N, C-alpha and C positions, 0 to 999 in steps of 0.2 A: 317455646315444645312445641308450638306447630312445625314449624322449619324442622324438627327431626323427626316428627310423624309423621309428615310429608315423605319424607327420604328413607325410616324405615319402611313407610308401605310399599316406593318403588321399588325397594328390594327386593321386597315379598312380591313385586309382580313380574320381576325378571326372574327372580328363581321356580315359580310356579308357572312360570310359560314356557321356554326353550333356551346368538349369541353374539364385537358391534364392530366400530369404524374409530381403527385409528390412524392418523394422519399418515394414511397410507400416499406411496408416491404417486402411483397411477391417479387416484384422486384428482391429486394436483395436477395431472396432463388431460382427466377427460371434465373438469373443470374451469381451468383455468384459474386455480385461486391457488394464494401461495398456503403452505400451513400453517403461517400465521392471520390467516384470516378467520380459521377455525379455532383454532388454538391458542391458549397461552405459551406455552414454548414453542420456539419460530422455529424449532426443526420439527416439529410435528408431536404427535404419542401423547401420554397423560389428557390433561381437564380438558373438556374441551370448551371453548367461551359460547354465546348465547347463539350464532350463525352457525358451526359447527354442532350446538345442541337442535338446533331448526332440522337444520340437512338429519340429521339422523332419525329423527321424528318422522319425516316424510319417505325417509327409503323403506318403504314397507307394500310385500304383496298383499297383504291385507287389512282393511281399515279393522280396528279394532270398533270404531262404532256402531258398524255394522253386526256385531257377532253378541246378544244379550248378554253372557255371559261375562266379556271382557270390557263392555260401554262405560260402567260404571268405574272399573279398577280405574284404565287409560285416563280417566279423569282425572286422577288427582295428578299428575304430571304436569298441570300446572301449563303456565306461557312460556315457560325459561326456565334455565337449569340455574338464574341468579335469585337473589333476594335481596332486600333490605337493600333499596332503590337501588338495584343492582351494587353495592360492593363487596358481597357473598357470593361465590358462584362454586357449585362443589361438581362431584361428578363421582361415575365408577367402571371400571371394569373389573368382569368375573368369566373368565377365562377358563377349558377343560381341554381334554384332547382325550381320545381312544384312539390307542396308538401300538404297535411294536417296534421296539428299537431298532435304528437301521445298523446297532454296532455288530449283531449276532442273525445269524442267517435263522435259528430256530429260538430267537427271542419269543416271549409270552406275549399275548395282548393285555395291555392294561389302560386303566383310566386315572390323570393325572391332573393335579390343579396348574395351568401355569399362569395362573393371573387372580391374584383376590385383593384387589387394591380400589382404595378411597382417595379423592381428590381433592384439594380446596383452597381457594384463595380470594385473599382480600384486600381492598382498597382502603388504607387507612382514613377515616374520614378528614375531608379539610387536604388530602394530599396525591390526588390524582397522580401525581409522578412517580407513586411509592406503589408497591402491590408484593402480596406476601404470600406465595403459594409453596403448597407441600406437598408429599402423596407417601399413604401405605400399602407395601403389598404383602397379604400373610404365605403369599405362594413363597413368597423365595426365602421364608424363615423352613416351609418344608424342605423345598430341594436343597438348604445349605446346610439341612441335619443330617442331608445325605452324600454328602460333598460335593454335588452335583457338576456343581456351576461356583468355581473360586473369584472372588475379586467383586460376586451380586452385593446388591445394598436391599435393606428390605424399607430405607425412606429417603426421600429426598425431601429438600427444602428449603430455596433460598427467597433473596429478597429481587426484585427488579425496579431497577431507576429510569424514569429515563420521563427529563423534564418536557420534554415535546415529541410529539407522533413523530416529526420527519427529520427527528437527532440519535443519534445513537444511546442504544439499552445498556446499561451496566447490570451484569447478576452477579450475584455472591449466594455461597452456599455452598451444597452438598446434592452437586448436580450430575446428569450424563453430559459429556463435551458435545460441541455442536459438530460431528465428525459423519462424513462419508453420508449416506440414503438410510435413515432411521425406519428400520420394516417393523412390522408385529409380528413377527414367526421366526423365533431362536432359531431354528432348526435353519438357517439359509446355509447355505456351504459357504457364500463369500465371504463370511464372516467367521468361519472355521478353521482351524489346522486340518486340512483335509488330509483322509486316508481310511482304511477300513475301523479304525476307532475312532473319528471324526469329533473333534470336544471344541469349543467356542474358544475365538483366539481372542475376545475381552467377551466376559459374562453380560451375559441379557440382563438388564436393569443393571447394567454397569454404574457408578459416580463414586465421585471423589469432592472433595470438598476445594474449592475452590472460586475463580473470578473470570467472566468472558465478556469482552465487548461485542455487540452486537448491532449491526447499523444492517435496516432495512426501508430508509428513508426515500428510495429511489422503486418502483415500481419492475425495474427490469436489474436490480442486485442486491444481494446478499451477502453480507461480511461478517466475517464472524476471527476473535482468537482469542484464547486463555491461557492459563496458567492454573494446574493445579499440583495437591501434594500426591504423593502415587501410594499410597494408601491401600486402596484395593485394585489399582493395578498390576502393584510387584504382588500380590498375592498369585498370581498367574503363573505353573513354572515350565521348565521345558529342561532337555536333558543339554549339555556341551559340549564341546568336542573333546575335553582337556578328560574327560568324565566324571567331573561335574553334574548338579541336580538340583536347579534352585530358580530362582526368580528370574522372572523374564528381564528386571533392572535390577543389574549388579549393583551389589554394597546396599540393596533396599530391601526391606520386608516388611510385610502389614501391623510388626511387629517396631521395627525402627524408633529411633526418640523423633519428636518434632524439627528437631535443629536440622539428621540427616536428612530428612524428606524434603525439606527447605532448600537444602543443598541439590537436591536432583529434581525435580520441577517437570512435568507433563507439559508438554506446550502443546498446543493445538493452532489449527486455522482453516478457516476454510470458506472457497468464493461460490457466488453458485448464480449465472445468470440466469432469469425468467424470460425467454424469449414472445411474444403473441402475435400473430396478423392483428391486423386493422378491425377483419371484420367478426375477429372472436372464434373463430372457424379450426385455429392450427394453435395449439398449445405447446412451450418445447421448456426445458432446462439444459443446464450444462452446465456443469465446475468438478473442481476438488476439491480433496483436504488432506488435514498431512497431524498425525499424532504422532510425538518424537521424544523419548526419554532415553538419554543416556545412551545404551547399546540396543534398543529396540526401537521403532519405526513402523509406520502405517498410513501408507501411501494410496489413498482415493484419486478415481475418475467415474463418473457419475454422468450419463443422459439420458432423455425421455423426448418421444413426442408422443401429440396425444392429435386427437381428431376430437372436437368436444363432444359429450355425451354418446358418444361411439366406440371408440379404439384408441389403447395406450398403447406403446412400445418401449420400454422403458431399460436400462441396463447399467452394470459397475463392473469396474475392474479394481482389487486388490491387491496391493504390490504391499509385503510384510517380513518387515527380519529381524532376528537376533543376532546380534554380531557374534559367533562363533556358535550357536544352537541350533534355530531352521528359521528357512524361508521359503518361504509361500504366495504361488499366483494364483488368484482366484476370480473368477469372472461369473456372471449371472447374466439373464435375459427376460425380459418376459412379455408375452402378450395378451392384453386383455380387452374382451369384450363386455358392451353391455347393453345385451337385445333390450333390456328392460330396468328400470332406474332402483330394482330392488333383488337383480340379476345380473353378476359379476362372475360370467365361465373366463378361465386361466389357464396359459400353460406356459411351464417356468423350463428351461434348460441352463444346468448349474457345472460347472467343473472347477476342479481344484486340484493343483499340484504344488507338493508340500518335501524339501528337502529336509530333515531331523537326522539327529544322532542317535543312537545305539550301542548299547555295550559290547553288542555282538557285530553288526555289521559297519561298525561306524559310520560313514553317511550312508544313509539311504534313501530312497528318492517311494516316497509314500504319490496315491490319488484315486481322484474318484469322480463321480460322472454320476449326475442327478438331472431325471426329469421328474415334472411334478405338475400334474392333469387334477383341475377343481374349480371349484366353483365360490364363490360367496352371496348368498342365497338369506335376502332379509324377510321371514314372512312374516313376522311384526316388529312393529317401532323399537328399538333399542334391542330387539334381537338378532343374532346370527348364524345362520350354521353354513360350516365351511367344510365340504365331502370334497378328500383330498386320495385321487392314485400317483401311487409313487413308485418308478425305480430306481433301483439305487445297484450303483457298476464299481467297484471297488479292488486291492489288493487280494484280498481275502473270497471273495464270494459275488455270487449278484443277487438281487431278490428285490421281490413286490411287496409293497406296502398298502393297507387302505386307513386312512385315515377319517377322521371325523372330528372337526371342532368344534365347540358352542362358546356360546362368544353373547352375555347377557353386557347392557353399558349403558353411562347414561350422560 
């Protein structure tokens, strides 16, 4: 009962305040830490471990202890986000955005929920090698009801099996495969089918049933390989050169039988090198990943370099292809500056080129270019505000947008 009350109090605190830190790749470059250092998930995102929780708690412009109205409320956050002698870890991400759609020049401004997620991880008593984790995102139910992101999942759950810290980890369950770079912004052009009506290449919060073997036993190397059922991936549709319109994986749909899906597994692989100077002043990573299933493939190349606590530059180049369907080449580059521990101004340039088929023109080339200028601002612990200005240039129109994202986290 004490745990439940404390958790509810923390949620209320966040809602009464105003948003957080996913495992952002630029933070790895700024700190020299791998995503696994602060998160349960080796690729980042989702539940934060104790170090990730402490880092988020300290990233604050104001000290709530100096504000009488907040002093007692923030005292409820405790010493960590772990309970029961470290066996249970909890977390959350509540994220919303005020914006206008980039798909139409005269789109109205509206506020919509991006993430309403709760997470938990439990180490089974007496079995330190086994952790069971999961999460639920209510916002995905809202977007799924509107048909916004085919293939997204409202929940994830997996078992993490690792006999020793330097040994490989086996993850089994329903979760997002380890591919490319995991961002906390689902509008990133690098992960979309680019054009005037850009749409996600794979859905935000995409997850499928499967198993993945991960290795992080060396400080400079991360490896992963996995196999997944294509239930949610097959929900993404495209037009084909013969006039058909259907799943990006031919012969498979979300309603296919288990035997059909087993005959068409999604295979993934990823390698990432972590390079750091001996004085810990310069951090970098370099890697590549692939996701393939039948006639669909997605290959990513990514790299980044950062000066500790000062500056980071990262980029990703993504090649996607559906045989006789669409072919895309997208890239993104982002520069982040850290003047204070609670402020991260950034600028990002994105470009996407896609060849698609339609009934009128056959093969049709579409393109889009985006410039994003914004900042991550942490006025109080567990709260992030992210104002942005965006410039969109695509085949149909050129427009500008300003957005404000609000993020509460724990």
